[in-house]
Every structure is written in C-alpha cells, then in structure tokens.
PAPALUM-823617 format. One line per 2 residues: number of its first residue (from 1); their letters; for each residue x, y, z negated of N, C-alpha, C. Coordinates in pm, whole numbers. Each point is the difference from the previous one (the first is absolute). Layout:
# residues N
NUM = A = X Y Z X Y Z X Y Z ~ ...
# end
This chain:
# residues 450
1 = XX = 4953 10921 2685 -69 129 5 -78 9 130 ~ -127 36 -6 -82 9 120 25 132 71
3 = XX = -21 0 134 15 121 80 -126 23 79 ~ -30 124 28 -117 31 81 18 -56 139
5 = XX = -112 -30 65 5 -53 135 64 103 93 ~ 92 -50 84 69 87 94 129 57 -54
7 = XX = 27 -14 -132 123 53 -56 116 -93 32 ~ 109 53 54 113 -82 43 75 -56 -120
9 = XX = 46 -124 15 85 -60 -102 131 80 -5 ~ 54 30 -120 123 80 -9 115 -58 80
11 = XX = 15 -133 0 110 -62 73 -17 20 149 ~ -127 -13 49 -25 23 142 32 145 37
13 = XX = -40 94 -87 27 141 26 150 26 5 ~ 75 -66 -93 144 20 -3 63 -53 127
15 = XX = -42 -120 44 55 -57 122 -35 85 122 ~ -124 50 3 -39 84 113 83 126 8
17 = XX = 26 61 -117 84 120 -1 140 -30 46 ~ 54 -116 -43 135 -37 40 8 -24 150
19 = XX = -100 -67 57 0 -24 144 -9 131 77 ~ -80 93 -53 -11 130 67 134 73 1
21 = XX = 70 -5 -116 130 65 -5 97 -63 98 ~ -2 -135 7 88 -69 94 -31 39 144
23 = XX = -129 10 31 -39 38 136 49 140 34 ~ -9 88 -100 47 137 23 150 2 23
25 = XX = 73 -81 -76 146 -7 16 36 -49 140 ~ -69 -107 44 30 -54 132 -35 99 110
27 = XX = -113 70 -16 -37 99 100 102 113 7 ~ 46 42 -117 101 106 -4 129 -46 64
29 = XX = 36 -126 -25 124 -52 57 -3 1 151 ~ -118 -28 55 -10 1 146 7 141 56
31 = XX = -44 97 -79 -6 137 51 131 75 -7 ~ 89 -43 -88 123 76 -22 113 -46 91
33 = XX = 105 77 -1 118 -28 83 61 -134 -35 ~ 51 -69 101 53 -134 -19 127 2 -85
35 = XX = 22 -110 -73 126 -15 -73 112 -33 98 ~ 124 -7 -48 116 -4 87 60 -139 11
37 = XX = 57 -29 114 78 -123 20 110 29 99 ~ 103 -85 7 115 27 85 -39 -6 148
39 = XX = 66 84 82 -27 -3 144 61 -122 66 ~ -44 -27 119 61 -108 77 37 54 137
41 = XX = 97 -63 62 38 37 137 -93 -69 97 ~ -57 79 89 -86 -56 102 81 -30 124
43 = XX = -61 -71 91 68 -26 127 23 132 71 ~ 111 15 73 29 126 68 -114 39 92
45 = XX = -36 129 -4 -107 51 86 55 24 140 ~ -92 46 87 40 26 137 110 104 3
47 = XX = 95 -17 90 108 96 12 115 -29 -94 ~ 2 -116 -64 111 -36 -86 -6 61 -137
49 = XX = -119 47 -43 -13 62 -130 18 -105 -110 ~ 46 47 -116 -4 -82 -120 -111 54 -86
51 = XX = -102 -80 -24 -118 48 -70 -8 -58 -140 ~ -43 81 -94 -24 -45 -136 -145 29 -32
53 = XX = -71 -100 -48 -139 18 -39 -17 -42 -144 ~ -117 32 -54 -29 -44 -136 -23 -149 -2
55 = XX = 42 -65 -108 -19 -145 -14 -142 -28 -41 ~ -69 -78 79 -138 -34 -31 -5 -109 -106
57 = XX = -86 22 -99 -15 -99 -107 -64 -127 54 ~ 59 -114 -26 -54 -127 45 -107 -49 -98
59 = XX = -106 -65 51 -102 -51 -90 56 -108 -91 ~ -49 -2 -123 46 -98 -97 -46 -139 41
61 = XX = 91 -95 9 -34 -132 48 -59 -90 -108 ~ -57 -114 40 -53 -98 -93 115 -75 -66
63 = XX = -13 -27 -127 102 -77 -70 -24 -148 21 ~ 110 -76 24 -14 -144 24 -51 -69 -126
65 = XX = -72 -113 19 -62 -68 -114 100 -80 -82 ~ 115 -35 53 101 -73 -77 -21 -149 2
67 = XX = -82 -54 88 -11 -143 17 -114 -63 -74 ~ -84 71 -67 -113 -62 -71 -117 95 -3
69 = XX = -118 -56 -30 -120 82 -8 -5 72 -134 ~ -53 122 6 -26 71 -124 -136 -44 -52
71 = XX = -14 -11 -130 -131 -26 -58 -84 127 10 ~ -130 -14 -23 -88 115 7 42 107 -99
73 = XX = 39 -45 -122 40 97 -101 130 70 41 ~ 90 -76 66 124 62 47 -29 105 105
75 = XX = -94 -35 91 -37 97 103 -59 127 -60 ~ -86 -17 -99 -61 115 -66 106 85 -68
77 = XX = 91 -68 -72 106 73 -70 89 75 97 ~ 32 -68 111 84 63 101 -70 121 60
79 = XX = -130 -16 28 -76 111 57 -5 118 -95 ~ -25 -30 -131 -3 108 -98 135 69 -12
81 = XX = 107 -83 0 134 58 -10 33 85 120 ~ -39 -50 120 26 76 122 -78 130 -1
83 = XX = -126 -6 -47 -83 120 -6 62 103 -94 ~ 47 -47 -114 61 93 -97 126 62 56
85 = XX = 81 -83 68 124 52 57 -29 102 109 ~ -98 -33 86 -35 91 109 -54 131 -55
87 = XX = -85 -9 -103 -57 120 -59 109 87 -61 ~ 93 -62 -71 109 76 -62 88 66 106
89 = XX = 28 -77 109 83 55 107 -70 116 69 ~ -133 -14 20 -76 107 63 0 125 -85
91 = XX = -16 -19 -130 -1 115 -91 137 69 2 ~ 107 -81 -3 134 58 1 26 74 130
93 = XX = -44 -61 112 19 63 130 -77 131 8 ~ -125 -1 -51 -80 123 2 66 108 -82
95 = XX = 54 -39 -115 68 98 -84 121 59 69 ~ 76 -86 67 118 47 73 -40 96 112
97 = XX = -106 -33 70 -45 85 110 -55 132 -51 ~ -66 -3 -114 -48 124 -59 117 92 -34
99 = XX = 105 -59 -57 118 78 -33 66 57 126 ~ 8 -82 106 61 47 125 -82 113 61
101 = XX = -132 -13 -2 -85 105 55 14 129 -81 ~ 6 -13 -132 16 118 -85 135 67 25
103 = XX = 105 -82 16 133 55 26 3 72 135 ~ -67 -57 101 -5 65 132 -72 134 -9
105 = XX = -111 3 -72 -74 126 -16 85 104 -72 ~ 74 -44 -101 87 93 -74 110 56 89
107 = XX = 58 -87 86 108 46 86 -53 100 103 ~ -118 -27 56 -59 95 93 -28 133 -69
109 = XX = -53 -7 -122 -30 123 -74 128 78 -28 ~ 107 -70 -34 128 67 -27 53 68 126
111 = XX = -15 -66 114 48 59 125 -83 123 36 ~ -130 -9 -21 -86 117 27 39 117 -90
113 = XX = 36 -28 -124 43 106 -90 125 70 53 ~ 93 -79 56 120 59 60 -39 89 117
115 = XX = -90 -48 85 -44 81 113 -67 129 -46 ~ -85 -11 -101 -73 116 -50 91 100 -70
117 = XX = 113 -48 -51 88 87 -79 60 114 82 ~ 4 -15 133 60 105 83 -98 57 102
119 = XX = -128 -14 -28 -101 64 83 -22 142 -48 ~ -13 91 93 -12 141 -35 -137 35 -58
121 = XX = -104 -63 50 -135 28 -46 -86 -122 25 ~ -54 -56 -105 -78 -123 13 -145 25 38
123 = XX = -40 128 8 -139 31 26 -27 36 147 ~ 99 -20 87 -18 34 141 -92 -103 66
125 = XX = -115 42 53 -90 -96 65 60 -50 132 ~ -27 -124 33 47 -56 127 -84 58 112
127 = XX = 63 76 86 -72 62 111 67 -34 132 ~ -74 18 108 48 -33 135 3 128 84
129 = XX = 112 19 70 14 112 93 27 -53 140 ~ -55 66 99 18 -42 139 145 23 43
131 = XX = 53 -92 82 134 13 53 0 -14 151 ~ 117 4 59 16 -13 145 113 -97 31
133 = XX = -1 -61 118 111 -90 37 133 73 -4 ~ 104 -72 -41 134 57 -7 69 -22 134
135 = XX = 40 109 65 61 -11 133 148 -36 -7 ~ 70 57 -95 144 -24 -12 32 -46 -142
137 = XX = -12 -130 -28 23 -49 -135 144 28 -46 ~ 14 28 -129 131 28 -56 62 -127 -57
139 = XX = 116 -35 52 78 -112 -53 124 58 -68 ~ 26 -41 -122 118 48 -72 116 -96 21
141 = XX = 121 45 -33 116 -85 22 22 -19 148 ~ 38 -121 39 19 -32 143 -133 -40 60
143 = XX = -51 72 99 -129 -33 60 3 -137 66 ~ -112 -72 1 -4 -133 62 26 8 150
145 = XX = 68 -99 51 32 -6 143 -101 -92 70 ~ -96 60 65 -99 -79 73 -103 -62 -91
147 = XX = -75 -94 54 -108 -65 -72 51 -118 -82 ~ -80 -41 -96 32 -117 -81 -53 -125 69
149 = XX = 90 -86 42 -42 -124 66 -83 -86 -94 ~ 33 1 -129 -76 -80 -96 -145 45 -6
151 = XX = -22 130 -11 -138 50 -7 -73 -20 132 ~ 70 19 111 -63 -17 131 -45 -144 22
153 = XX = 61 -94 -75 -35 -142 17 -125 -40 -77 ~ -57 90 -78 -117 -35 -82 -116 -48 87
155 = XX = -63 -110 -37 -111 -53 81 -112 102 21 ~ -48 7 122 -109 90 36 -113 -79 64
157 = XX = -117 59 -2 -114 -57 70 -26 83 125 ~ -21 -68 110 -28 72 125 -136 69 -10
159 = XX = 1 131 8 -124 79 -9 -7 89 123 ~ -104 -16 79 -16 83 118 -14 147 -36
161 = XX = 69 86 74 -3 144 -25 34 31 -146 ~ 107 -64 -48 36 10 -142 22 144 -45
163 = XX = 74 78 79 31 137 -38 -128 83 -15 ~ -98 -23 89 -124 75 -7 -84 -41 -120
165 = XX = 12 -127 -42 -80 -49 -113 67 24 -135 ~ 125 44 2 74 19 -124 -36 134 -64
167 = XX = -42 -5 -124 -29 122 -76 120 31 -88 ~ 47 124 6 112 43 -83 -47 110 -94
169 = XX = 29 -18 -127 -31 102 -100 131 49 -62 ~ 16 131 -6 112 62 -70 -57 89 -109
171 = XX = 39 -26 -123 -53 81 -110 99 0 -116 ~ -31 85 -99 83 11 -120 -86 -29 -122
173 = XX = 56 -76 -93 -62 -18 -132 75 86 -100 ~ -73 76 -80 62 79 -105 6 -87 -125
175 = XX = 120 -46 -34 16 -94 -110 46 66 -129 ~ 54 121 8 39 78 -116 38 140 47
177 = XX = 29 89 -96 41 134 35 140 0 62 ~ 28 103 77 133 14 57 7 -48 143
179 = XX = 107 39 68 17 -33 141 1 -150 25 ~ 66 -77 -88 8 -144 19 -128 -73 -39
181 = XX = -96 72 -56 -129 -60 -32 -95 -6 118 ~ 48 40 116 -80 -4 125 47 -120 81
183 = XX = -77 -107 -3 39 -129 59 -48 -12 145 ~ 92 -2 98 -41 -16 140 -38 -146 29
185 = XX = -113 -18 67 -51 -133 30 -32 -11 149 ~ 41 -113 58 -33 -33 139 -81 -129 -2
187 = XX = -119 3 59 -90 -117 0 -41 -31 143 ~ 8 -128 37 -43 -47 132 -101 -112 -17
189 = XX = -103 1 86 -99 -107 2 -70 1 134 ~ -63 -112 32 -77 -9 124 -137 65 -16
191 = XX = -49 57 108 -132 64 -1 -106 -107 23 ~ -29 -76 -103 -109 -96 6 -76 3 -131
193 = XX = -120 -49 1 -86 9 -119 -20 -135 -68 ~ 60 -104 52 -16 -133 -60 139 -57 -29
195 = XX = 24 -43 -121 -90 12 -116 -2 143 -53 ~ -96 27 -89 -14 136 -53 122 40 -80
197 = XX = 52 -92 -81 121 27 -76 111 -93 45 ~ 122 49 -4 114 -75 51 109 -11 -105
199 = XX = 87 -100 15 118 -6 -87 100 108 38 ~ 76 45 -97 99 106 20 138 -52 -35
201 = XX = 101 43 74 139 -28 -37 76 132 -4 ~ 67 24 -112 83 119 -16 144 -36 33
203 = XX = 62 76 91 137 -24 44 91 112 -52 ~ 117 -38 -49 90 97 -63 138 -5 64
205 = XX = 50 115 38 125 9 77 122 -12 -91 ~ 115 -18 61 128 -10 -72 59 138 -22
207 = XX = 113 6 -70 65 128 -31 31 79 127 ~ -23 129 -9 36 99 103 -90 -3 122
209 = XX = -97 -89 5 -92 -4 114 -133 64 -39 ~ -108 -33 70 -129 65 -23 -112 -91 50
211 = XX = -122 42 -23 -115 -83 36 -11 -25 149 ~ 40 97 82 -9 -16 145 89 -112 52
213 = XX = 107 -29 -70 89 -110 37 -73 -133 0 ~ -104 -11 -80 -72 -126 -17 -113 -19 101
215 = XX = -14 89 95 -115 -5 90 -15 -134 75 ~ 109 -65 45 -20 -129 67 -72 -102 -88
217 = XX = 31 -2 -129 -70 -90 -92 -145 43 -18 ~ -22 130 -17 -136 50 -20 -90 -37 118
219 = XX = 50 18 121 -81 -31 118 -24 -150 13 ~ 102 -80 -28 -15 -145 12 -108 -52 -94
221 = XX = 3 44 -124 -101 -46 -95 -138 58 31 ~ -5 125 47 -129 59 38 -65 -78 113
223 = XX = 81 -50 93 -55 -78 112 -67 -127 -48 ~ 40 -47 -117 -55 -125 -55 -111 24 -102
225 = XX = -48 125 -9 -117 27 -83 30 55 -138 ~ 127 23 -31 35 60 -128 -8 153 10
227 = XX = -19 65 -113 27 143 -11 144 12 -46 ~ 82 70 78 143 11 -28 29 139 -56
229 = XX = 74 4 -110 27 127 -68 150 11 -27 ~ 55 117 25 140 29 -36 6 136 -66
231 = XX = 96 17 -90 19 129 -67 147 42 13 ~ 25 126 -23 137 46 -20 30 -10 -150
233 = XX = 105 -71 -36 36 -6 -142 57 135 -42 ~ 21 18 -129 47 129 -51 130 43 69
235 = XX = 1 127 39 119 63 60 39 -62 134 ~ -97 -58 70 21 -57 133 -105 54 95
237 = XX = 29 -8 130 -97 37 102 -49 143 -16 ~ -133 17 -6 -58 133 -17 29 60 -138
239 = XX = 48 -82 -92 31 50 -134 148 41 -12 ~ 68 1 113 141 41 4 12 125 86
241 = XX = 99 82 -31 21 123 76 129 -1 80 ~ 92 -92 -32 127 -5 72 59 -140 -10
243 = XX = 121 -15 50 63 -132 11 47 -58 -134 ~ -1 82 -107 51 -47 -130 -103 12 -111
245 = XX = -127 17 35 -103 24 -102 -6 -112 -103 ~ 5 -126 45 -10 -112 -93 120 -6 -94
247 = XX = 120 12 54 120 -3 -84 -1 118 -96 ~ -40 118 47 -7 117 -87 -97 -23 -116
249 = XX = -112 -66 29 -98 -28 -105 56 -98 -103 ~ 74 -100 46 62 -96 -92 100 71 -92
251 = XX = 80 89 56 97 75 -80 -72 89 -102 ~ -107 63 41 -76 86 -90 -59 -80 -115
253 = XX = -50 -120 32 -55 -86 -105 107 -39 -102 ~ 121 -24 48 111 -32 -91 34 119 -89
255 = XX = 2 120 59 37 119 -78 -109 39 -99 ~ -127 -7 43 -108 58 -78 -91 -102 -69
257 = XX = -7 -122 54 -82 -102 -63 -148 29 1 ~ -47 80 97 -141 37 1 -81 -70 110
259 = XX = 68 -74 88 -69 -75 106 61 -139 10 ~ -67 -87 77 47 -138 19 -10 -36 148
261 = XX = 83 64 84 -12 -18 145 37 -139 49 ~ 74 -77 -80 35 -136 40 -109 -96 -49
263 = XX = -86 -42 88 -107 -98 -20 -120 56 -76 ~ 21 48 -124 -111 17 -92 -101 106 43
265 = XX = 45 117 46 -96 105 37 -86 -42 118 ~ 56 -75 94 -81 -49 112 -101 -104 -46
267 = XX = 34 -77 -103 -96 -96 -54 -122 74 -57 ~ 23 117 -60 -114 81 -45 -90 33 118
269 = XX = 60 39 111 -78 30 121 -79 -121 48 ~ 60 -118 -12 -67 -122 47 -118 -37 -90
271 = XX = 8 34 -127 -116 -19 -88 -114 91 47 ~ 33 124 32 -100 95 48 -53 -41 138
273 = XX = 89 -53 83 -45 -52 130 -100 -113 -20 ~ 26 -87 -97 -94 -106 -33 -136 55 -40
275 = XX = -1 111 -74 -127 65 -36 -76 41 125 ~ 71 63 93 -65 49 123 -52 -115 86
277 = XX = 86 -100 22 -41 -111 86 -120 -74 -58 ~ -2 -16 -132 -109 -74 -64 -134 71 14
279 = XX = 3 131 25 -124 77 10 -48 18 144 ~ 83 -39 99 -39 18 140 -109 -99 38
281 = XX = -94 46 82 -110 -86 42 43 -107 98 ~ 113 21 70 43 -97 100 100 -102 -56
283 = XX = 27 6 -130 100 -86 -63 -66 -101 -93 ~ 46 -123 9 -37 -101 -99 96 14 -117
285 = XX = -42 53 -115 93 30 -109 63 -124 -62 ~ -52 -116 30 59 -124 -53 106 -57 94
287 = XX = 20 66 114 94 -52 101 97 111 43 ~ 86 39 -93 101 102 27 138 -63 -16
289 = XX = 73 -13 109 133 -58 -4 106 109 0 ~ 122 -37 -35 110 97 -2 131 -68 36
291 = XX = 80 69 80 130 -52 41 92 116 29 ~ 129 -27 8 96 105 31 137 -60 19
293 = XX = 86 81 62 137 -43 30 99 75 -87 ~ 92 -71 -65 108 60 -78 -58 88 -111
295 = XX = 24 131 3 -61 88 -100 -151 -19 -1 ~ -59 -17 119 -143 -25 8 -40 -131 -65
297 = XX = 90 -101 7 -27 -125 -69 -2 18 -151 ~ 88 87 -51 -1 31 -143 -130 71 -38
299 = XX = -42 94 85 -126 68 -27 -115 -99 -4 ~ -2 -95 94 -107 -100 3 3 -86 -126
301 = XX = 119 -43 -40 18 -83 -121 -55 73 -123 ~ 42 123 -22 -41 69 -122 -145 44 4
303 = XX = -51 38 117 -140 37 10 -89 -119 -31 ~ 36 -118 51 -79 -120 -26 11 -44 -145
305 = XX = 118 20 -59 19 -34 -141 -93 82 -89 ~ -13 130 27 -75 87 -90 -148 11 39
307 = XX = -34 -24 125 -137 21 49 -52 -127 64 ~ -91 -67 -69 -50 -130 46 -95 11 118
309 = XX = -34 120 43 -84 12 119 75 -40 127 ~ 132 2 -5 77 -51 114 0 -152 -9
311 = XX = -82 -61 84 -38 -140 -21 88 -101 73 ~ 75 43 100 96 -87 69 128 81 18
313 = XX = 114 -60 -35 123 79 -16 116 -66 76 ~ 69 78 83 114 -53 77 115 102 -1
315 = XX = 83 2 -102 120 85 5 106 -64 91 ~ 56 79 90 101 -49 94 134 66 -33
317 = XX = 101 -81 -23 135 42 -41 -6 115 -102 ~ -87 -17 -101 -19 107 -97 13 -39 -146
319 = XX = -12 -128 -31 3 -42 -140 142 -38 -40 ~ 46 53 -112 132 -36 -50 0 0 -153
321 = XX = 99 -65 -58 19 4 -144 99 110 -34 ~ -49 112 -48 89 114 -27 94 -30 -117
323 = XX = -52 -63 -105 86 -33 -113 103 -106 39 ~ -43 -98 79 92 -104 44 114 62 80
325 = XX = -32 95 88 103 63 82 103 71 -86 ~ -44 66 -106 93 69 -90 85 -101 -76
327 = XX = -64 -102 -54 73 -98 -83 98 -84 82 ~ -29 -14 131 84 -86 85 84 79 101
329 = XX = 12 130 -23 84 85 84 -39 -9 148 ~ -132 3 25 -51 -7 136 -89 121 32
331 = XX = 31 114 -62 -82 119 16 48 90 115 ~ 116 -28 56 64 93 94 -84 28 125
333 = XX = -58 -103 59 -75 19 125 -122 88 -22 ~ -71 -20 -109 -115 85 -30 45 143 -25
335 = XX = 106 18 -76 54 134 -28 40 69 130 ~ 62 -74 91 47 60 126 -114 56 84
337 = XX = -121 -52 -18 -114 47 80 -42 142 -38 ~ 35 43 -122 -29 136 -46 122 53 -78
339 = XX = 116 -19 59 127 24 -71 21 143 -47 ~ -42 105 74 23 136 -51 -58 22 -140
341 = XX = -111 -64 -30 -57 8 -134 97 -52 -105 ~ 56 -117 26 89 -62 -98 135 73 -8
343 = XX = 42 60 110 123 78 -5 -17 122 -90 ~ -117 63 11 -25 116 -87 -6 -42 -146
345 = XX = -64 -114 -28 -7 -50 -138 140 -34 -51 ~ 81 -59 86 138 -34 -39 76 124 -46
347 = XX = -11 106 78 70 124 -34 -53 56 -132 ~ -132 3 -15 -59 53 -123 41 -79 -123
349 = XX = 23 -131 17 37 -86 -112 152 -7 -20 ~ 75 75 82 145 4 -16 69 -130 37
351 = XX = -54 -71 97 57 -129 40 86 17 126 ~ 101 -85 11 84 0 120 -66 -74 115
353 = XX = -87 -94 -32 -70 -77 103 -134 -43 -54 ~ -89 -35 92 -132 -51 -40 17 -137 -62
355 = XX = -54 -17 -119 10 -129 -68 -136 -38 -59 ~ -2 -108 -73 -122 -54 -58 -72 103 -87
357 = XX = 76 76 -78 -62 98 -88 -70 109 79 ~ 61 45 109 -62 101 84 -132 -52 56
359 = XX = 2 -123 51 -122 -59 58 -110 -9 -104 ~ 33 -47 -119 -101 -13 -106 -60 135 -36
361 = XX = 84 102 -14 -49 131 -40 -87 64 109 ~ 36 -22 125 -82 54 109 -138 -64 0
363 = XX = -5 -132 -5 -130 -67 1 -84 44 -120 ~ 63 11 -115 -75 38 -120 -57 141 12
365 = XX = 70 87 71 -45 139 12 -107 17 105 ~ 18 -62 117 -92 27 111 -109 -106 16
367 = XX = 15 -117 -64 -99 -108 8 3 -80 -129 ~ -49 57 -109 10 -66 -132 -63 -138 -2
369 = XX = 78 -99 -46 -50 -137 -9 24 -83 123 ~ 56 59 106 20 -73 125 92 -120 -18
371 = XX = 103 14 -83 94 -111 -21 -25 -70 -133 ~ -119 19 -57 -32 -66 -127 -143 -52 3
373 = XX = -93 67 -69 -132 -58 -19 -83 -14 127 ~ 29 85 103 -79 -8 124 75 -71 112
375 = XX = 114 -59 -30 81 -68 101 -75 -121 56 ~ 52 -53 109 -69 -107 74 -39 -122 -85
377 = XX = 85 -48 -91 -40 -119 -77 -128 20 -80 ~ -34 125 -30 -116 27 -84 -120 53 80
379 = XX = 24 79 103 -111 61 74 -50 -85 116 ~ 87 -76 65 -43 -82 114 -98 -111 -42
381 = XX = 26 -75 -109 -91 -109 -34 -143 44 -30 ~ -18 122 -51 -137 38 -37 -81 51 119
383 = XX = 57 -9 120 -82 20 120 -95 -119 16 ~ 37 -115 -56 -85 -119 6 -136 31 -63
385 = XX = -106 -62 53 -6 -104 103 -24 52 141 ~ 20 130 23 -21 54 135 107 -55 95
387 = XX = -35 -30 125 99 -56 94 122 90 15 ~ 118 -60 -17 126 74 2 101 -75 85
389 = XX = 52 69 101 105 -54 87 121 92 -10 ~ 113 -55 -45 125 75 -9 89 -39 117
391 = XX = 41 97 81 82 -26 118 135 69 -16 ~ 108 -77 14 134 54 -17 96 -62 100
393 = XX = 112 67 19 111 -60 72 87 -76 -99 ~ 46 -118 37 79 -81 -91 135 64 -33
395 = XX = 46 91 87 129 66 -22 -17 148 -32 ~ -114 40 -49 -28 141 -27 79 49 -121
397 = XX = 92 96 18 79 47 -114 -78 95 -90 ~ -104 63 51 -80 91 -83 -101 -74 -86
399 = XX = -47 -112 50 -95 -84 -74 58 -142 -6 ~ 109 -19 -76 70 -130 2 -91 -114 -46
401 = XX = 0 -107 76 -85 -115 -33 30 -58 -138 ~ 128 -11 -43 24 -50 -136 -69 86 -107
403 = XX = -14 128 25 -68 87 -94 -151 -16 1 ~ -52 -76 96 -144 -26 8 -39 -135 -57
405 = XX = 98 -77 -44 -31 -133 -51 -94 6 -120 ~ 29 88 -94 -87 10 -118 -137 56 34
407 = XX = -12 110 75 -133 47 38 -81 -104 76 ~ 64 -70 93 -71 -101 79 -43 -117 -87
409 = XX = 87 -42 -90 -34 -111 -90 -119 37 -89 ~ 4 119 -55 -109 43 -87 -130 18 79
411 = XX = 12 53 121 -119 16 83 -61 -136 34 ~ 86 -97 33 -50 -134 33 -78 -59 -118
413 = XX = 46 25 -120 -72 -48 -119 -135 70 -12 ~ 0 130 25 -124 76 -10 -104 -45 104
415 = XX = 47 -52 114 -88 -44 108 -24 -151 -3 ~ 33 -64 -110 -5 -146 -6 -136 -57 42
417 = XX = -109 61 -43 -133 -53 32 -54 49 134 ~ 72 92 63 -39 50 134 126 2 86
419 = XX = 64 -114 10 134 -9 59 5 48 145 ~ -109 -13 72 1 40 141 0 152 17
421 = XX = -16 74 -109 -6 146 8 133 68 -29 ~ 105 -77 -14 132 60 -23 105 -68 86
423 = XX = 85 80 61 113 -54 75 112 102 5 ~ 122 -51 -11 121 81 17 78 -59 116
425 = XX = 33 84 98 74 -46 117 126 83 15 ~ 114 -66 2 129 65 26 49 -48 136
427 = XX = 4 90 97 35 -39 137 152 -14 13 ~ 49 -118 36 145 -24 6 71 94 96
429 = XX = 120 43 -41 85 81 87 -43 144 16 ~ -101 45 -74 -54 136 14 37 83 -122
431 = XX = 48 122 25 31 93 -107 -120 87 -32 ~ 25 130 -19 -109 92 -34 -66 47 129
433 = XX = -88 -84 52 -61 25 131 -136 -67 7 ~ -100 72 49 -130 -60 27 4 -62 139
435 = XX = -32 -128 9 9 -73 126 -138 -30 59 ~ 0 -45 124 -125 -42 64 -63 -117 -74
437 = XX = 83 -90 -53 -54 -110 -80 -74 50 -122 ~ 58 101 -65 -66 56 -119 -132 65 36
439 = XX = -1 73 111 -124 65 46 -107 -104 27 ~ 40 -112 62 -97 -107 30 -49 -67 -128
441 = XX = 89 -26 -94 -40 -61 -128 -99 90 -73 ~ 29 131 -2 -90 94 -67 -137 2 68
443 = XX = 0 0 133 -124 2 76 -85 -124 -31 ~ 64 -116 0 -72 -124 -30 -56 2 -142
445 = XX = 77 56 -94 -43 4 -140 -126 87 -16 ~ 0 116 64 -117 87 -8 -121 -64 68
447 = XX = 22 -61 116 -112 -67 68 -58 -113 -85 ~ 85 -64 -76 -44 -113 -82 -76 44 -124
449 = XX = 47 105 -65 -55 34 -132 -83 128 -5 ~ 14 87 101 -73 127 -6 -121 -1 95
# end
C-alpha cells in the first residue's frame, strides 16, 4: 500500500510512541521520592556518636565474560535482553515511586484533616500585630537554673558591634480565633542588605520553656547570616497565664476533646508561620529550616512531615515510636513528663494505676493518630528527600533508640538515592538531654544544606 510523502510508517510511529512513554517513565522516576533500602552503620562521628545513614546504591558492575568471546549475535542478544530488563526495572521502580508519592500525599492530607477538625474558624485571615520584647519570660514547672551550656556552645561568627547591628522583631501572627490563635514570634537578624534574601531557621523550645530561652541559639545563627525565628508553642510563654497553663490545657483536652495542645495545635501555627515567612521580602522561601529540642523536636518533626516548605529538618531528642513504646511497655518516661494529665485520665477510666489502656486512650483523645497512622515509622520517611538529621541520646528513656529502629530503617530506604541527606545519630551515654555535640551537629547540617 502506498503512502503519501512525509507520512510516518505505522511501525516507526509505534516505536516512537513507546520510546516517548519510556522517557516519561524514566523522567518521572527521577523526580519522585527514592525507593527504600536497609540502613548501614557509619563510622562513629566526632564525639563518639554512633551514626546511621542511608545505604547508597552501588552501580551495577560488568558481568564477566566466562572465558570466551561472545559472537556478534550474542552481544546483540545480550544487549537487547539487558535493555528489556532495564526498561522493565525502570517501569517497576517508577510505579513504586508513584505509589509512594501518592501515599505520602494522602498521609499529609489526612493529617491536615485532623488539624482542621478542631479549628474554630477556617476563614480567619493571617494577620500580623506588633509586639514588644518580653522582660520577664514565664517558665512553667521548675524554672531553668542558669544558662544552657549546650546552646551557649553554638558556633558564632565574630561580628564587630554585634549588638548594635542585631535587628530584633517581636510580633504576633493571628493563626485562628481565640486567645491561643495569637502566635508570639521573636525574630533576629543582622542589619545588612546583602544578600537581599536570607535563609531562615525556626527554633522550637522544649516543654515548660519559651522562645526567650532559645536566644543564645538565635543570636549565634544570626551572627552567621541566618534569620533566626522562635515562637511560643501553645500554652507556653506569652500564651500562658500561670505555672500550670500547659498541664491545665492538656487536662481540658482530655475532658472535652476540643483542642490538641500536645504537638498538633502548634503544628497548625507552624504551617501559618510558613505562610508568613514565605511572603517576607527578606526571606528566601526555598531555604527555611526547622529544629527544636524535646517537645520542640516533635513540633519540628510533624511540621516538616506535613509542610514541605520546611526544607532542612533537625529534630533534637524529639522523635520517638509512640506505638512501639506502648507495645513494649516503654511509655513511662514520656507519660512522666506530663503525668498530671494521665493521672486524671486514670481516675476518669476507673483505673488503680496508669496502664497501656490509659496511655492509648489519652493519645487517641488529644492527638488522634499519634500512635498509629501518623507515628514515626510512617511520617518520618516522607520527609525525604529533604535533608533530615535525627539527633538522640543513646540512653534516652523518652525517645528509646530501639523504638527508632523501624522509623530509621524506613527513612534510610526513602533516602536511598540521596543518602547524604539523611543521618541518625545516637550519642552514647546520653539520656534525654540536648548536648553541645548535638548543637554542633545541627549547626554543621544547616550550614551544609541550607
């Protein structure tokens, strides 16, 4: 059958279409999150750390010839077979990555639905109100004794007349209706115009403290050209009225189920903070890091899980396996950190002592999904491929290292193709404590990736 000049042969058209589809598959595979592989132990880092990084995939080696030459036809057949195998593997890998990306999007959407379920009004516009420096910060529980040696050790850059060049901003973001919808923010930066936009790091305090406690870190990073930001988490600092505000809020959440003061409500604020930072003229919206200690580490973990604008992530003594702790009877240390809440739940449930059932019911009421679908094994890996450094004490009873084996293993698999962007460090002999080594590791990580 004759064809008009310029009309493609059907077989050529079919092959061209197939090659185009293959190219699209390969391009998609490169764009999506990496598939998983087992972690490996790295050489101990400085300070005696035990580090775990993602296992880097080794390049496929040449197959030995077996002692004789291949004929031309054998070479062609082998090449065709290799091409077919590679194409099939690429297609399968792309499909797996598409499924992983879809699952990550679904999990983020589910978490956002939980956050939205207890918002008082979704139509409140994000607005900024002027604030003033806090002269007498409120610390709940036992107030800290003196300065934190770990934070004071953070690397600084020598800047002449540093205090005079330091710009301090105090303001409030209105993130929702109600008293707790007024988010206090402390921002420090150097008074210079180059570069026009700067990287930002958000710092999050531990339980019972406040943003002012973090000032040594804020100043250290500001001296090195970062914009440093700290907030008061829900029912802390300026959002507290007395020494028991946080515990009272936890008890109220257990009784009424209308708020989520443990982790989740502050994560809502961090999403809104991300909105504000991304719109500032002095901020590079592609370079927003986040870190925190203990409760602040949990806030950093969950904020980065749900909001991909946080591009470099360093939770410090904050990541734990909540379900693992329940199943392995290792929940006591975490419970002790907010024990009045669990004592009240115990009484309401008619129990003689706090047990596994009490812990499960409390988490389900005040932080739905914390010990199930949003737990570390599922939420930590989907931070990939953004740089993620997990810092823990090897003897930390609140964040037991055995309970992190599954999250770390899954994260290492997720970072397989970008292995240098993930590391887990458990510092030997250290319990639930942020150390100078951890501060230095975090500083190096931000300098490297942000």
